[in-house]
C-alpha positions in Angstrom: 0.2 -18.3 6.0 1.4 -14.8 5.9 0.2 -12.4 8.2 0.2 -8.3 6.9 0.1 -5.6 9.0 0.0 -1.8 8.0 1.1 1.1 9.4 1.7 5.0 8.9 -2.0 6.3 8.1 -3.1 9.6 9.3 -4.5 12.5 8.8 -2.9 15.1 6.4 -3.5 17.9 5.1 -3.8 18.2 0.7 -0.4 18.4 -1.0 1.1 16.6 1.9 3.2 13.3 2.4 2.4 10.3 4.4 4.4 7.3 4.3 2.5 3.4 5.2 4.6 0.6 6.1 3.7 -2.8 5.6 5.0 -5.4 7.7 5.1 -9.5 6.1 5.2 -12.4 8.7 5.1 -15.8 7.3 6.9 -17.7 4.6 7.6 -17.0 1.1 7.5 -13.0 1.1 10.6 -12.6 -0.7 9.3 -14.8 -3.6 5.6 -13.0 -3.6 3.9 -9.8 -5.4 3.0 -7.2 -3.3 1.0 -4.1 -3.2 -1.3 -1.0 -1.9 -5.2 -0.9 -2.5 -7.5 1.3 -1.4 -11.0 1.8 -0.5 -13.8 4.0 0.1 -17.2 3.4 1.7 -19.8 2.1 -1.3 -16.8 1.4 -4.1 -14.5 -1.6 -4.8 -11.4 -1.9 -3.1 -8.8 -0.5 -5.9 -5.4 -1.9 -6.5 -3.0 1.4 -6.5 0.8 0.2 -6.6 2.0 -3.1 -6.6 5.9 -4.7 -6.8 7.1 -7.5 -8.2 9.6 -9.8 -6.4 11.6 -8.8 -9.1 11.3 -5.4 -8.6 9.0 -4.1 -11.3 6.5 -1.6 -10.3 3.0 -0.7 -11.4 0.7 2.0 -10.9 -2.3 2.9 -11.6 -2.9 6.4 -13.6 -4.1 8.5 -10.8 -1.4 8.1 -8.2 1.5 8.1 -10.9 4.3 10.4 -10.4 3.0 10.6 -6.6 3.3 7.4 -4.9 6.3 5.5 -4.7 6.1 1.5 -3.4 9.1 0.0 -2.5 9.7 -3.4 -0.2 12.8 -4.6 1.7 12.9 -8.6 1.4 15.3 -8.7 4.0 13.3 -7.1 6.8 9.8 -8.2 5.1 8.8 -4.4 4.5 6.6 -2.8 1.9 6.6 0.7 1.8 4.1 3.0 0.1 5.3 6.9 0.1 2.7 9.1 -0.8 3.6 12.7 -2.0 1.3 15.8 -2.9 -2.3 14.5 -1.1 -5.5 15.1 -2.1 -9.2 15.1 -0.8 -9.1 11.8 -3.3 -6.5 10.0 -1.7 -8.6 9.4 1.3 -9.1 5.9 2.2 -8.7 2.6 3.9 -5.5 1.4 2.8 -4.6 -2.5 2.5 -1.8 -4.1 2.5 -1.9 -7.2 -0.2 0.8 -9.6 -1.0 -0.2 -12.8 -3.3 2.0 -16.2 -5.1 -0.4 -18.8 -4.6 -2.8 -17.4 -2.4 -3.8 -13.9 -2.2 -3.5 -11.9 1.6 -4.5 -8.8 3.2 -3.9 -6.5 5.8 -6.4 -5.2 7.9 -6.1 -1.9 6.6 -5.4 1.7 7.9 -6.9 5.0 7.7 -5.6 7.6 5.7 -7.8 10.8 5.7 -6.7 14.3 3.1 -8.2 17.5 4.2 -7.5 20.7 6.0 
């Protein structure tokens, strides 16, 4: 069983930055893929960034060059650095991990507005 707890969301002006953090508990974190997904009301959840156990990163095109995902296996942490934020980045952001089973955190709200 893996538990994921996100933090770092909030209100930011367009062009600003936020850093999301995800603390993972349970076994197998270092061998799991991890990622960040986001969801807005009425739309499907979208995986925007992921990082494999070996450190390979993948981004959806809408965030490429602005968001950076990283992980610290020694601390069981995953981060999402978000720069040059746009109003369309407003969403609930979820941390997720997967190996044999996929797990989700409870989500953290990110609002980009002036």
